[in-house]
N, C-alpha and C positions, 0 to 999 in steps of 0.2 A: 299518354299522349299522342294521339295522331298527329302527323305531319299534314299540312293543306297541300293540296297538289300545283305546286309550281313550275314553272318552264324552266330546263336546265338548257341555257343557250350554248355551252361549252360540250355539248355531245350529239352535236346535229350531222348527220352523216349525209342525209339528202338536202337539196334547198333548192325549193322554187321561187326566183324572186322576185319583187314586185310589179316588175313589166314584164313579166314572164308569162307564157299561158302553154298548159301542157294538156294533152289530151292521152289515155290510156291508164296501163298498170305500174304503180310504183310499187315493189315488195324490195324491202329493206330489213336486216338485221338488226341496224342502229335507227337513231332519230330521224324523222322528217319533219323539217319546217315548209310550210306553205306560205309566201306572202302573195303571190299573184291568183292567176285562175287555174284550176284543175277540174277535169272532166274525166271521170270514170272509176278505178279504185284504187285505195292505199293500203296494203297489208305490211304492218312494221311490227318487231319484235319489241322495238321501243316506243319512244315518246311520238304521238303526234300531234304537233301545234299548228293549229290555223291561224295566222296572222290576221291583226285590226283591220286590213284594206282587202282581204283576200275573199274570193268567192270559189268555194266548192262546191260540184255536184258531182258527188261520189259515195260509194260505202266506203267505211272506214273500219278496220280492224287494227288496233293496236295494244299496246301494253298498258299505255298511258294518254288520254288525249284531252287536249285543252284548247275550247273553242273562243276565239276573240274576234273572228270574221262570221263570215255566212257559210252555213255547209246546209246543202239540201240532199238527204241521203240519210242512209241506216248507220249507226254507229255501234261497234262494238269494242267497249275498253274493259280489257282484263283487269286493271289497276285502278280504276276511276275514271271519269271523266268529270271535266271541270270546264262550265260556260262559264264566261266571265262575261261583265256588265256589258260589253259590246258587243256580245256574241248572240247570234241567231241561228237556231237548230230547226231544221223542218223535215221531221223523219222520227222513227224508230229507233231507241235505243236501251243496251243492256250492257249490264256490269255489276261490278261489286260494290261501288259507290259515285253518288252523282252530288256535285256542287254546283248548285246554280246561283250566280250570285243577282245581286238586286239590279234592274235594269235588264235583265236577258230576257230574251225571247226564245220559247220553246213551245214546236207545236209537234206530239207526235205521242206515239206508246212507249212507257218506260218498261222493263223487267230486270229489276234486280234480283231476280233467284236463281235465272237458269242462265248459264252462259256456254254456248255449244260453239266454238271458235273453229274458226274455218281458215285460221291464219298457217299457210302452207309450211312456214317454217317450225309449227309447233305442232303440227298434227292436229286430228279432230279429237274434240274430248268434250263431256257436257259436265258442267257442276252444279249441284243442287243445292244450295242452301250454304253457302261457306260458312264454317266455323272458324270463329276468329278469337 
């Protein structure tokens, strides 16, 4: 049985707080947790969590991505993307697994066959039809 994608709060490396705004690129080997506003790009080898009240206008590349707030931009999740009930995503997504909870909003294209990572730490690669 596969585990559901859940947010692990114990391994956060980068935190943008609820009353914070950030413009630019975040590159992290660890996890990134956004509760405020962010505009730019997120590249993480770990989990990317977008909190309930957050507003993100960015391209997101992460190992796992969990959206509880609002994201406008493309998302590439190597090990799964979860859009929570309160989540809103406006952009194209790619990855190996997608969970959209009831009540979530998603507008864009979905590509679950091909992953072409642009993550600086993991290099460029393309995965076609992952074998599980």
